[in-house]
C-alpha positions as a Markdown table, in Angstrom:
| # | Residue | x | y | z |
|---|---|---|---|---|
| 1 | Unk | 73.7 | -6.1 | 31.1 |
| 2 | Unk | 72.2 | -8.6 | 28.8 |
| 3 | Unk | 75.3 | -9.0 | 26.7 |
| 4 | Unk | 77.6 | -11.7 | 25.5 |
| 5 | Unk | 80.0 | -11.1 | 28.4 |
| 6 | Unk | 77.9 | -12.1 | 31.4 |
| 7 | Unk | 79.8 | -13.4 | 34.3 |
| 8 | Unk | 78.7 | -15.0 | 37.5 |
| 9 | Unk | 80.0 | -12.3 | 39.5 |
| 10 | Unk | 78.2 | -9.5 | 37.8 |
| 11 | Unk | 74.8 | -8.2 | 39.2 |
| 12 | Unk | 72.4 | -10.0 | 36.9 |
| 13 | Unk | 68.7 | -9.3 | 36.2 |
| 14 | Unk | 67.3 | -12.8 | 36.5 |
| 15 | Unk | 63.5 | -14.0 | 35.7 |
| 16 | Unk | 62.3 | -16.9 | 37.8 |
| 17 | Unk | 59.6 | -18.6 | 35.9 |
| 18 | Unk | 57.5 | -20.8 | 38.4 |
| 19 | Unk | 54.1 | -22.0 | 39.2 |
| 20 | Unk | 52.6 | -20.1 | 42.2 |
| 21 | Unk | 49.4 | -18.5 | 40.5 |
| 22 | Unk | 48.4 | -21.7 | 39.0 |
| 23 | Unk | 49.5 | -23.9 | 41.8 |
| 24 | Unk | 48.6 | -21.9 | 45.1 |
| 25 | Unk | 49.9 | -24.3 | 47.5 |
| 26 | Unk | 52.3 | -23.6 | 50.5 |
| 27 | Unk | 54.9 | -26.3 | 49.7 |
| 28 | Unk | 54.8 | -25.3 | 46.0 |
| 29 | Unk | 55.2 | -21.6 | 46.8 |
| 30 | Unk | 58.4 | -22.3 | 48.8 |
| 31 | Unk | 60.0 | -24.3 | 46.0 |
| 32 | Unk | 60.0 | -21.2 | 44.2 |
| 33 | Unk | 60.4 | -18.5 | 46.6 |
| 34 | Unk | 63.7 | -20.0 | 47.7 |
| 35 | Unk | 65.1 | -19.3 | 44.3 |
| 36 | Unk | 63.7 | -15.7 | 44.1 |
| 37 | Unk | 64.8 | -14.9 | 47.8 |
| 38 | Unk | 68.3 | -16.8 | 47.3 |
| 39 | Unk | 69.2 | -14.8 | 44.2 |
| 40 | Unk | 68.3 | -11.6 | 45.8 |
| 41 | Unk | 70.3 | -12.1 | 48.7 |
| 42 | Unk | 73.3 | -12.8 | 46.5 |
| 43 | Unk | 72.7 | -9.1 | 45.3 |
| 44 | Unk | 70.9 | -10.0 | 42.0 |
| 45 | Unk | 68.0 | -7.9 | 40.4 |
| 46 | Unk | 65.2 | -10.8 | 40.7 |
| 47 | Unk | 61.7 | -11.0 | 39.1 |
| 48 | Unk | 59.1 | -13.7 | 39.3 |
| 49 | Unk | 57.1 | -14.4 | 36.2 |
| 50 | Unk | 54.3 | -17.0 | 35.3 |
| 51 | Unk | 52.3 | -17.8 | 32.2 |
| 52 | Unk | 49.0 | -19.5 | 32.3 |
| 53 | Unk | 50.1 | -21.6 | 29.2 |
| 54 | Unk | 47.5 | -22.4 | 26.4 |
| 55 | Unk | 45.4 | -25.0 | 27.8 |
| 56 | Unk | 42.1 | -23.9 | 29.6 |
| 57 | Unk | 42.9 | -26.4 | 32.4 |
| 58 | Unk | 45.6 | -24.2 | 34.2 |
| 59 | Unk | 44.8 | -22.8 | 37.4 |
| 60 | Unk | 43.9 | -24.7 | 40.4 |
| 61 | Unk | 41.5 | -23.2 | 42.9 |
| 62 | Unk | 41.1 | -25.1 | 46.1 |
| 63 | Unk | 38.2 | -23.2 | 47.2 |
| 64 | Unk | 36.1 | -24.1 | 44.3 |
| 65 | Unk | 37.8 | -27.4 | 44.0 |
| 66 | Unk | 38.3 | -27.1 | 40.3 |
| 67 | Unk | 41.2 | -26.5 | 37.8 |
| 68 | Unk | 40.2 | -24.1 | 35.0 |
| 69 | Unk | 41.4 | -21.0 | 33.3 |
| 70 | Unk | 40.1 | -18.6 | 36.0 |
| 71 | Unk | 43.5 | -17.1 | 38.1 |
| 72 | Unk | 41.5 | -15.1 | 40.6 |
| 73 | Unk | 42.2 | -17.2 | 43.7 |
| 74 | Unk | 45.8 | -18.0 | 42.6 |
| 75 | Unk | 46.4 | -14.1 | 41.9 |
| 76 | Unk | 45.0 | -13.3 | 45.6 |
| 77 | Unk | 47.3 | -16.1 | 46.9 |
| 78 | Unk | 50.3 | -14.9 | 45.0 |
| 79 | Unk | 49.8 | -11.1 | 45.9 |
| 80 | Unk | 49.6 | -12.3 | 49.5 |
| 81 | Unk | 52.8 | -14.5 | 49.4 |
| 82 | Unk | 54.8 | -11.7 | 47.7 |
| 83 | Unk | 53.7 | -9.0 | 49.9 |
| 84 | Unk | 54.7 | -11.0 | 53.0 |
| 85 | Unk | 58.0 | -11.8 | 51.6 |
| 86 | Unk | 59.1 | -8.4 | 50.5 |
| 87 | Unk | 58.7 | -9.1 | 47.0 |
| 88 | Unk | 55.4 | -7.4 | 46.3 |
| 89 | Unk | 57.0 | -5.1 | 43.4 |
| 90 | Unk | 58.6 | -7.9 | 41.7 |
| 91 | Unk | 56.0 | -10.3 | 40.2 |
| 92 | Unk | 53.7 | -10.6 | 37.1 |
| 93 | Unk | 51.4 | -13.2 | 35.6 |
| 94 | Unk | 50.6 | -13.5 | 32.0 |
| 95 | Unk | 47.1 | -14.7 | 31.2 |
| 96 | Unk | 47.2 | -16.1 | 27.6 |
| 97 | Unk | 43.5 | -16.5 | 27.4 |
| 98 | Unk | 42.7 | -12.8 | 27.8 |
| 99 | Unk | 46.2 | -11.6 | 26.7 |
| 100 | Unk | 46.6 | -9.8 | 29.9 |
| 101 | Unk | 49.4 | -9.2 | 32.3 |
| 102 | Unk | 48.5 | -9.1 | 36.2 |
| 103 | Unk | 50.8 | -8.4 | 39.1 |
| 104 | Unk | 52.9 | -5.4 | 40.2 |
| 105 | Unk | 55.3 | -5.6 | 36.9 |
| 106 | Unk | 52.3 | -5.4 | 34.4 |
| 107 | Unk | 53.0 | -1.8 | 33.7 |
| 108 | Unk | 56.5 | -2.1 | 33.2 |
| 109 | Unk | 57.0 | -5.6 | 32.1 |
| 110 | Unk | 58.6 | -4.7 | 28.5 |
| 111 | Unk | 61.3 | -2.8 | 30.5 |
| 112 | Unk | 62.0 | -5.7 | 32.8 |
| 113 | Unk | 62.2 | -8.2 | 29.7 |
| 114 | Unk | 64.5 | -6.0 | 27.7 |
| 115 | Unk | 67.2 | -6.1 | 30.2 |
| 116 | Unk | 67.1 | -9.6 | 31.5 |
| 117 | Unk | 70.2 | -11.6 | 31.5 |
| 118 | Unk | 69.2 | -15.1 | 32.9 |
| 119 | Unk | 65.9 | -17.0 | 33.0 |
| 120 | Unk | 65.2 | -20.0 | 35.1 |
| 121 | Unk | 62.4 | -22.1 | 34.1 |
| 122 | Unk | 61.6 | -24.1 | 37.3 |
| 123 | Unk | 60.2 | -27.5 | 36.7 |
| 124 | Unk | 59.8 | -26.9 | 33.0 |
| 125 | Unk | 56.5 | -25.1 | 34.1 |
| 126 | Unk | 56.3 | -22.0 | 31.4 |
| 127 | Unk | 56.4 | -21.7 | 27.8 |
| 128 | Unk | 58.9 | -19.7 | 26.2 |
| 129 | Unk | 57.1 | -16.7 | 24.6 |
| 130 | Unk | 58.8 | -14.6 | 21.9 |
| 131 | Unk | 59.4 | -11.8 | 24.5 |
| 132 | Unk | 61.4 | -14.4 | 26.4 |
| 133 | Unk | 63.3 | -16.2 | 23.4 |
| 134 | Unk | 66.1 | -13.5 | 23.3 |
| 135 | Unk | 67.4 | -13.6 | 26.8 |
| 136 | Unk | 70.9 | -14.7 | 26.7 |
| 137 | Unk | 70.9 | -17.5 | 29.2 |
| 138 | Unk | 67.6 | -19.5 | 29.3 |
| 139 | Unk | 68.1 | -22.4 | 31.9 |
| 140 | Unk | 65.6 | -25.3 | 32.3 |
| 141 | Unk | 65.2 | -26.8 | 35.8 |
| 142 | Unk | 63.9 | -30.3 | 35.7 |
| 143 | Unk | 62.7 | -31.4 | 39.0 |
| 144 | Unk | 60.8 | -34.5 | 37.9 |
| 145 | Unk | 63.8 | -36.8 | 36.5 |
| 146 | Unk | 63.3 | -39.6 | 34.4 |
| 147 | Unk | 59.8 | -38.7 | 33.7 |
| 148 | Unk | 61.0 | -35.2 | 32.0 |
| 149 | Unk | 63.4 | -37.2 | 29.7 |
| 150 | Unk | 60.7 | -39.7 | 28.6 |
| 151 | Unk | 58.5 | -36.7 | 27.7 |
| 152 | Unk | 61.3 | -35.2 | 26.0 |
| 153 | Unk | 61.5 | -38.5 | 23.8 |
| 154 | Unk | 58.0 | -39.0 | 23.3 |
| 155 | Unk | 56.0 | -35.8 | 23.1 |
| 156 | Unk | 57.2 | -33.5 | 20.3 |
| 157 | Unk | 55.4 | -30.4 | 21.9 |
| 158 | Unk | 57.3 | -31.0 | 25.2 |
| 159 | Unk | 60.6 | -31.6 | 23.1 |
| 160 | Unk | 59.9 | -27.9 | 21.5 |
| 161 | Unk | 59.6 | -26.5 | 24.8 |
| 162 | Unk | 63.1 | -28.0 | 26.0 |
| 163 | Unk | 64.8 | -26.8 | 22.8 |
| 164 | Unk | 63.8 | -23.1 | 23.6 |
| 165 | Unk | 66.4 | -23.3 | 26.4 |
| 166 | Unk | 70.1 | -23.2 | 26.2 |
| 167 | Unk | 71.3 | -24.5 | 29.5 |
| 168 | Unk | 69.8 | -27.7 | 31.1 |
| 169 | Unk | 69.7 | -28.8 | 34.8 |
| 170 | Unk | 68.2 | -31.8 | 36.7 |
| 171 | Unk | 67.5 | -32.7 | 40.3 |
| 172 | Unk | 68.4 | -36.3 | 38.9 |
| 173 | Unk | 71.8 | -35.9 | 40.4 |
| 174 | Unk | 73.1 | -39.2 | 39.2 |
| 175 | Unk | 72.4 | -38.6 | 35.6 |
| 176 | Unk | 76.0 | -39.3 | 34.6 |
| 177 | Unk | 76.5 | -42.3 | 36.7 |
| 178 | Unk | 76.6 | -45.9 | 35.3 |
| 179 | Unk | 73.8 | -47.0 | 37.7 |
| 180 | Unk | 71.5 | -44.5 | 36.5 |
| 181 | Unk | 68.6 | -45.2 | 34.3 |
| 182 | Unk | 67.5 | -42.0 | 33.1 |
| 183 | Unk | 67.1 | -42.3 | 29.4 |
| 184 | Unk | 69.3 | -40.0 | 26.9 |
| 185 | Unk | 67.1 | -37.4 | 25.5 |
| 186 | Unk | 70.0 | -35.5 | 23.8 |
| 187 | Unk | 70.0 | -32.6 | 26.1 |
| 188 | Unk | 73.4 | -31.8 | 28.2 |
| 189 | Unk | 71.7 | -32.3 | 31.7 |
| 190 | Unk | 73.9 | -31.0 | 34.6 |
| 191 | Unk | 73.0 | -32.0 | 38.3 |
| 192 | Unk | 71.4 | -29.2 | 40.6 |
| 193 | Unk | 69.3 | -29.4 | 43.7 |
| 194 | Unk | 66.8 | -27.2 | 45.6 |
| 195 | Unk | 68.2 | -24.1 | 47.4 |
| 196 | Unk | 67.3 | -23.2 | 50.9 |
| 197 | Unk | 67.4 | -19.9 | 52.2 |
| 198 | Unk | 68.4 | -20.6 | 55.7 |
| 199 | Unk | 67.3 | -17.5 | 57.5 |
| 200 | Unk | 63.8 | -18.2 | 56.1 |
| 201 | Unk | 63.9 | -21.5 | 57.6 |
| 202 | Unk | 65.0 | -21.1 | 61.3 |
| 203 | Unk | 65.7 | -24.2 | 63.4 |
| 204 | Unk | 63.0 | -24.7 | 66.0 |
| 205 | Unk | 62.8 | -27.0 | 69.1 |
| 206 | Unk | 62.7 | -30.7 | 68.2 |
| 207 | Unk | 59.2 | -32.4 | 68.8 |
| 208 | Unk | 60.4 | -35.8 | 70.5 |
| 209 | Unk | 56.8 | -36.6 | 71.1 |
| 210 | Unk | 55.7 | -35.5 | 67.8 |
| 211 | Unk | 54.7 | -37.3 | 64.6 |
| 212 | Unk | 56.6 | -38.9 | 61.7 |
| 213 | Unk | 54.8 | -36.7 | 58.8 |
| 214 | Unk | 55.0 | -35.8 | 55.2 |
| 215 | Unk | 52.9 | -34.0 | 52.4 |
| 216 | Unk | 52.5 | -35.9 | 49.5 |
| 217 | Unk | 50.6 | -36.7 | 46.5 |
| 218 | Unk | 49.5 | -40.5 | 46.1 |
| 219 | Unk | 49.5 | -40.1 | 42.3 |
| 220 | Unk | 50.5 | -37.0 | 40.2 |
| 221 | Unk | 49.9 | -38.6 | 36.8 |
| 222 | Unk | 50.0 | -42.1 | 35.2 |
| 223 | Unk | 53.3 | -44.0 | 35.4 |
| 224 | Unk | 55.3 | -44.5 | 32.2 |
| 225 | Unk | 57.1 | -47.4 | 30.6 |
| 226 | Unk | 60.1 | -46.7 | 28.4 |
| 227 | Unk | 62.7 | -49.3 | 26.9 |
| 228 | Unk | 61.1 | -52.0 | 28.8 |
| 229 | Unk | 61.3 | -50.3 | 32.2 |
| 230 | Unk | 58.1 | -49.2 | 34.2 |
| 231 | Unk | 58.4 | -45.9 | 36.2 |
| 232 | Unk | 55.6 | -45.6 | 38.6 |
| 233 | Unk | 54.2 | -43.0 | 41.3 |
| 234 | Unk | 54.2 | -43.1 | 44.9 |
| 235 | Unk | 51.1 | -45.4 | 44.6 |
| 236 | Unk | 53.2 | -48.1 | 43.2 |
| 237 | Unk | 56.0 | -47.9 | 45.9 |
| 238 | Unk | 53.9 | -47.2 | 49.2 |
| 239 | Unk | 52.1 | -50.4 | 49.6 |
| 240 | Unk | 55.2 | -52.3 | 50.8 |
| 241 | Unk | 55.2 | -49.9 | 53.7 |
| 242 | Unk | 51.6 | -49.9 | 54.7 |
| 243 | Unk | 52.4 | -51.9 | 57.9 |
| 244 | Unk | 55.2 | -49.7 | 59.4 |
| 245 | Unk | 53.1 | -47.7 | 61.8 |
| 246 | Unk | 51.8 | -50.8 | 63.6 |
| 247 | Unk | 55.2 | -52.5 | 63.8 |
| 248 | Unk | 56.8 | -49.3 | 65.3 |
| 249 | Unk | 54.3 | -47.9 | 67.6 |
| 250 | Unk | 54.9 | -44.4 | 66.4 |
| 251 | Unk | 52.6 | -42.0 | 65.0 |
| 252 | Unk | 52.8 | -41.6 | 61.3 |
| 253 | Unk | 50.5 | -39.0 | 59.7 |
| 254 | Unk | 50.2 | -38.1 | 55.8 |
| 255 | Unk | 48.9 | -34.8 | 54.3 |
| 256 | Unk | 48.2 | -37.0 | 51.2 |
| 257 | Unk | 46.4 | -35.5 | 48.1 |
| 258 | Unk | 44.9 | -37.4 | 45.2 |
| 259 | Unk | 41.5 | -38.7 | 44.9 |
| 260 | Unk | 42.8 | -42.1 | 44.2 |
| 261 | Unk | 44.7 | -42.4 | 47.7 |
| 262 | Unk | 43.3 | -45.6 | 49.6 |
| 263 | Unk | 42.5 | -43.6 | 52.6 |
| 264 | Unk | 40.3 | -46.4 | 54.2 |
| 265 | Unk | 43.4 | -48.9 | 53.7 |
| 266 | Unk | 45.8 | -46.4 | 55.1 |
| 267 | Unk | 43.7 | -46.0 | 58.3 |
| 268 | Unk | 43.4 | -49.7 | 58.7 |
| 269 | Unk | 47.1 | -50.1 | 58.7 |
| 270 | Unk | 47.5 | -47.3 | 61.5 |
| 271 | Unk | 48.2 | -44.2 | 59.2 |
| 272 | Unk | 46.7 | -40.9 | 60.5 |
| 273 | Unk | 45.4 | -38.7 | 57.7 |
| 274 | Unk | 44.9 | -35.0 | 57.7 |
| 275 | Unk | 43.6 | -32.7 | 55.2 |
| 276 | Unk | 46.2 | -31.4 | 52.8 |
| 277 | Unk | 44.4 | -28.1 | 52.0 |
| 278 | Unk | 44.9 | -27.2 | 55.8 |
| 279 | Unk | 48.6 | -27.9 | 55.9 |
| 280 | Unk | 49.3 | -26.2 | 52.4 |
| 281 | Unk | 46.9 | -23.3 | 52.8 |
| 282 | Unk | 50.0 | -20.8 | 52.5 |
| 283 | Unk | 53.7 | -21.4 | 52.7 |
| 284 | Unk | 53.6 | -20.6 | 56.7 |
| 285 | Unk | 50.9 | -23.2 | 57.4 |
| 286 | Unk | 53.2 | -25.5 | 55.5 |
| 287 | Unk | 56.3 | -24.4 | 57.3 |
| 288 | Unk | 54.5 | -24.7 | 60.8 |
| 289 | Unk | 53.3 | -28.3 | 60.0 |
| 290 | Unk | 56.8 | -29.1 | 59.2 |
| 291 | Unk | 58.2 | -27.7 | 62.3 |
| 292 | Unk | 55.5 | -29.5 | 64.4 |
| 293 | Unk | 56.6 | -32.7 | 63.2 |
| 294 | Unk | 59.2 | -35.0 | 65.0 |
| 295 | Unk | 60.6 | -36.0 | 61.6 |
| 296 | Unk | 59.7 | -36.8 | 58.1 |
| 297 | Unk | 59.1 | -40.4 | 56.8 |
| 298 | Unk | 58.6 | -40.3 | 53.0 |
| 299 | Unk | 58.3 | -42.7 | 50.1 |
| 300 | Unk | 59.7 | -41.5 | 46.7 |
| 301 | Unk | 58.1 | -41.9 | 43.4 |
| 302 | Unk | 58.8 | -45.6 | 42.0 |
| 303 | Unk | 60.4 | -44.2 | 39.0 |
| 304 | Unk | 63.0 | -42.2 | 40.8 |
| 305 | Unk | 64.0 | -45.3 | 42.7 |
| 306 | Unk | 63.8 | -47.6 | 39.7 |
| 307 | Unk | 66.0 | -45.0 | 37.6 |
| 308 | Unk | 68.5 | -44.6 | 40.5 |
| 309 | Unk | 67.9 | -40.8 | 39.8 |
| 310 | Unk | 69.8 | -39.5 | 43.0 |
| 311 | Unk | 66.7 | -37.2 | 43.2 |
| 312 | Unk | 66.1 | -35.4 | 46.7 |
| 313 | Unk | 63.0 | -33.8 | 47.5 |
| 314 | Unk | 62.7 | -30.1 | 48.2 |
| 315 | Unk | 60.2 | -30.7 | 51.0 |
| 316 | Unk | 62.9 | -33.1 | 52.6 |
| 317 | Unk | 65.3 | -30.2 | 52.4 |
| 318 | Unk | 62.9 | -28.0 | 54.3 |
| 319 | Unk | 62.3 | -30.5 | 57.0 |
| 320 | Unk | 66.4 | -30.7 | 57.5 |
| 321 | Unk | 66.3 | -26.9 | 57.4 |
| 322 | Unk | 64.0 | -26.9 | 60.4 |
| 323 | Unk | 66.2 | -29.2 | 62.3 |
| 324 | Unk | 64.0 | -32.4 | 61.6 |
| 325 | Unk | 65.7 | -35.6 | 60.5 |
| 326 | Unk | 64.2 | -37.3 | 57.5 |
| 327 | Unk | 63.7 | -41.2 | 57.0 |
| 328 | Unk | 63.2 | -41.3 | 53.3 |
| 329 | Unk | 63.3 | -43.8 | 50.4 |
| 330 | Unk | 66.6 | -43.8 | 48.6 |
| 331 | Unk | 66.6 | -42.7 | 45.0 |
| 332 | Unk | 70.4 | -43.1 | 44.7 |
| 333 | Unk | 70.9 | -39.8 | 46.8 |
| 334 | Unk | 73.0 | -41.7 | 49.0 |
| 335 | Unk | 75.8 | -41.7 | 46.4 |
| 336 | Unk | 76.2 | -37.9 | 46.8 |
| 337 | Unk | 74.6 | -37.0 | 50.1 |
| 338 | Unk | 76.0 | -37.8 | 53.5 |
| 339 | Unk | 73.3 | -40.0 | 54.7 |
| 340 | Unk | 73.4 | -41.8 | 58.0 |
| 341 | Unk | 72.7 | -39.0 | 60.3 |
| 342 | Unk | 69.9 | -36.4 | 59.9 |
| 343 | Unk | 69.2 | -38.1 | 56.5 |
| 344 | Unk | 68.4 | -41.9 | 56.9 |
| 345 | Unk | 67.9 | -43.6 | 53.7 |
| 346 | Unk | 66.0 | -46.9 | 53.3 |
| 347 | Unk | 65.5 | -49.4 | 50.5 |
| 348 | Unk | 63.0 | -51.7 | 52.0 |
| 349 | Unk | 60.8 | -51.9 | 54.9 |
| 350 | Unk | 63.3 | -53.6 | 57.3 |
| 351 | Unk | 65.7 | -50.7 | 56.7 |
| 352 | Unk | 63.0 | -48.3 | 57.2 |
| 353 | Unk | 62.0 | -49.8 | 60.4 |
| 354 | Unk | 65.6 | -49.5 | 61.5 |
| 355 | Unk | 65.9 | -45.9 | 60.7 |
| 356 | Unk | 62.9 | -44.9 | 62.6 |
| 357 | Unk | 64.4 | -47.0 | 65.8 |
| 358 | Unk | 67.6 | -44.8 | 65.3 |
| 359 | Unk | 65.8 | -41.5 | 65.2 |
| 360 | Unk | 64.1 | -42.6 | 68.4 |
| 361 | Unk | 67.4 | -43.6 | 70.1 |
| 362 | Unk | 69.1 | -40.1 | 69.7 |
| 363 | Unk | 66.7 | -37.7 | 68.5 |
| 364 | Unk | 68.5 | -34.6 | 69.5 |
| 365 | Unk | 71.7 | -35.7 | 67.8 |
| 366 | Unk | 69.5 | -36.6 | 64.7 |
| 367 | Unk | 68.0 | -33.0 | 64.8 |
| 368 | Unk | 71.4 | -31.2 | 64.9 |
| 369 | Unk | 72.7 | -33.6 | 62.1 |
| 370 | Unk | 69.5 | -32.5 | 59.9 |
| 371 | Unk | 70.5 | -29.0 | 60.0 |
| 372 | Unk | 74.2 | -29.5 | 59.4 |
| 373 | Unk | 73.5 | -31.6 | 56.2 |
| 374 | Unk | 71.0 | -28.7 | 55.0 |
| 375 | Unk | 73.8 | -26.0 | 55.6 |
| 376 | Unk | 76.3 | -28.3 | 54.0 |
| 377 | Unk | 74.2 | -29.3 | 50.7 |
| 378 | Unk | 71.3 | -27.1 | 50.4 |
| 379 | Unk | 72.5 | -23.6 | 51.3 |
| 380 | Unk | 71.1 | -21.2 | 48.7 |
| 381 | Unk | 74.3 | -19.1 | 47.9 |
| 382 | Unk | 76.3 | -22.1 | 47.3 |
| 383 | Unk | 73.6 | -24.0 | 45.2 |
| 384 | Unk | 72.7 | -20.7 | 43.3 |
| 385 | Unk | 76.2 | -19.5 | 42.5 |
| 386 | Unk | 77.0 | -22.8 | 41.0 |
| 387 | Unk | 73.7 | -22.6 | 39.1 |
| 388 | Unk | 74.6 | -19.3 | 37.7 |
| 389 | Unk | 78.2 | -20.2 | 36.8 |
| 390 | Unk | 77.2 | -23.4 | 34.9 |
| 391 | Unk | 74.2 | -21.8 | 33.3 |
| 392 | Unk | 76.3 | -19.2 | 31.8 |
| 393 | Unk | 78.9 | -21.6 | 30.5 |
| 394 | Unk | 76.3 | -24.2 | 29.4 |
| 395 | Unk | 74.6 | -21.6 | 27.4 |
| 396 | Unk | 77.6 | -20.8 | 25.4 |
| 397 | Unk | 78.5 | -24.5 | 24.9 |
| 398 | Unk | 74.8 | -25.2 | 23.8 |
| 399 | Unk | 75.0 | -22.5 | 21.2 |
| 400 | Unk | 77.3 | -24.8 | 19.2 |
| 401 | Unk | 74.8 | -27.8 | 19.3 |
| 402 | Unk | 71.9 | -28.9 | 17.3 |
| 403 | Unk | 69.1 | -31.1 | 18.9 |
| 404 | Unk | 67.2 | -31.7 | 15.6 |
| 405 | Unk | 68.6 | -35.4 | 15.0 |
| 406 | Unk | 67.0 | -36.6 | 18.4 |
């Protein structure tokens, strides 16, 4: 197709750019896979592409415990994941350091690129090389609201990456609301959210005697200050909730990453800890961990709450799809998501305690409500059709704009 007359009803050739080879982790893989699988189910021709980027510290290897430029583990991980999901002929990885393509598309990558209509750069995770710059619709998907916008305002290289796109979406769904404190970086961001392919996430029997769990990073990067406001990480938000397990008598377990996580302190306060590498070994160990849980209990990044972004976790959406209620810190998502049953939002420890008790009082009802909310808000066809429609319209509008003054 690849013309100026693209419509959302057309069968499009779509490139999903992601972070599976460089981030070979079960939950990360699901975040990207649901876009690829969901678009495929809509009848589009979909390919997954990934770029090493230019830094030598690009590929995480959990076996060697290092991050370097060697993609061997990630390539093996990706090949197994795409084989199991029926996508074995639809992916490629570009190693900038060796100027080499890997994956099943390596031998026909030019043909695939030449006919592409739409590019989705998930989590701002890939550079736009010259061979991608001519694709008519190039959509940037921001999954880290407030931090993405601050980077655009303070980091010229990051801003240049953003400017290579012509449609802009954010998981910060409150971005146009008065109470939202995401700074204006000059890009025309539109709200979007994680799509969930429901048939890939079947409802399983609730675990009434199970654990409240989550999979998390204690710190992903340093907090940021902008315009007199501090926007922190989960490490800044979590301490207020240290005492929750001992107050409830429930079992709370964290699959927590980051060397900086205060594991001894968490254990002293009654938190159980498990090895996140076991949980996230592949997409199916991750999925099984969520299914074996009673519910999710999760803290949000301090910055998401401080900015009232309206962000909602793709991980929490997967708990909901499995029929697991989520007790999660409110980032402002209660302004657009029907929280109360299935999704129980809290703003302080007292509300968190009350929500845990509510899950226990009527567990089966909360499980049913969880799946219903996922179907109503995150079902992939609805999310992705809207994304395509707005991306095509947004790319045309952006063609008349200049970002150089910001």
